[in-house]
C-alpha positions as CSV (number, residue, x, y, z in Angstrom):
1,M,46.5,94.5,117.0
2,T,50.1,95.5,117.1
3,L,52.5,93.3,115.2
4,T,56.1,92.4,116.2
5,L,58.8,93.3,113.7
6,T,59.2,89.7,112.7
7,E,55.4,89.4,112.2
8,F,55.3,92.6,110.2
9,F,58.0,91.5,107.8
10,E,56.6,87.9,107.5
11,E,53.2,89.2,106.4
12,L,54.6,91.9,104.1
13,P,54.4,89.8,100.9
14,N,50.7,89.2,101.7
15,R,50.2,93.0,101.7
16,L,51.7,93.5,98.2
17,I,49.2,94.9,95.8
18,P,49.6,92.8,92.6
19,D,48.3,95.4,90.2
20,A,50.5,98.2,91.6
21,S,53.6,96.0,91.7
22,S,53.2,94.0,88.5
23,D,55.9,96.0,86.7
24,L,58.5,95.8,89.5
25,H,61.6,93.6,89.6
26,C,63.4,94.8,92.6
27,T,64.6,94.3,96.2
28,I,63.6,96.7,99.0
29,Q,65.5,96.4,102.2
30,W,65.0,97.7,105.8
31,Q,67.9,98.1,108.1
32,L,66.9,98.6,111.7
33,T,69.6,100.1,114.0
34,D,68.4,99.9,117.6
35,E,68.0,97.3,120.3
36,Q,65.8,95.3,117.8
37,A,68.5,95.6,115.1
38,G,68.1,93.5,112.1
39,T,67.8,93.6,108.3
40,W,65.0,92.3,106.2
41,A,64.4,92.5,102.5
42,I,61.5,91.8,100.2
43,Q,62.2,90.7,96.6
44,I,59.4,91.8,94.3
45,D,58.9,90.2,90.9
46,E,55.8,90.8,88.8
47,G,53.4,91.3,91.7
48,Q,54.8,88.5,93.9
49,G,56.9,89.1,97.0
50,R,59.4,87.0,99.0
51,V,60.9,88.0,102.3
52,I,64.6,87.6,102.8
53,P,65.6,87.7,106.5
54,G,69.0,89.1,106.9
55,G,68.7,91.1,103.7
56,V,70.8,91.0,100.5
57,D,74.1,92.5,99.5
58,E,72.8,94.9,96.8
59,P,69.2,96.0,97.3
60,D,67.7,98.5,95.0
61,T,66.7,100.7,97.9
62,T,67.2,100.5,101.6
63,F,65.4,102.2,104.5
64,I,67.5,102.8,107.5
65,T,65.8,103.7,110.8
66,T,65.0,102.4,114.3
67,S,62.4,99.7,114.9
68,D,60.2,102.2,116.8
69,V,60.2,104.7,113.9
70,W,59.5,102.0,111.3
71,M,56.7,100.4,113.2
72,A,55.2,103.9,113.7
73,I,55.3,104.5,110.0
74,A,53.9,101.0,109.2
75,E,51.0,101.5,111.7
76,G,50.2,105.0,110.4
77,R,51.3,106.9,113.5
78,Q,54.3,108.5,111.8
79,D,54.3,110.3,108.4
80,P,57.2,108.7,106.4
81,M,58.1,112.0,104.6
82,R,58.2,113.8,107.9
83,A,60.5,111.1,109.3
84,F,62.7,111.4,106.3
85,M,62.9,115.2,106.4
86,S,63.7,115.1,110.1
87,G,66.5,112.5,109.6
88,K,64.7,109.7,111.5
89,L,64.5,107.7,108.2
90,L,67.3,107.5,105.8
91,V,67.0,106.1,102.3
92,E,69.9,104.7,100.2
93,G,69.6,103.7,96.6
94,D,66.7,104.2,94.2
95,M,64.6,107.1,95.7
96,T,61.9,106.8,93.0
97,L,61.4,103.2,94.2
98,A,61.4,104.3,97.8
99,L,58.6,106.7,97.0
100,R,56.5,103.9,95.4
101,V,56.5,101.7,98.5
102,P,53.3,103.2,100.0
103,E,51.4,102.6,96.8
104,V,52.5,98.9,96.3
105,F,51.7,97.7,99.8
106,D,48.2,97.6,101.4
107,T,48.7,99.4,104.7
108,R,45.2,99.1,106.1
109,P,45.0,97.3,109.5
110,A,44.6,93.5,109.1
């Protein structure tokens, strides 16, 4: 089943892996720049996540891309490192945190 962008971000806290994120106190943000433009953030605190539609002013790390590229990454159709290396995915802020994102979220299909 394919999720819409809104559905994806709404369910993101449920995909947080508590053991892998128990040491995190951060905000990760996604800024989508195409016809489905929008900003979403997730605040992570000791294994718990909270979605913030519209984002925050000072996230710890921000992914900037199009909705198509992000959903392809989220659904496993696009390798995130390849998207980054080709300029389709930009990262601002804490790069170490950005690299941890795949290990703190369960990306298996629901």
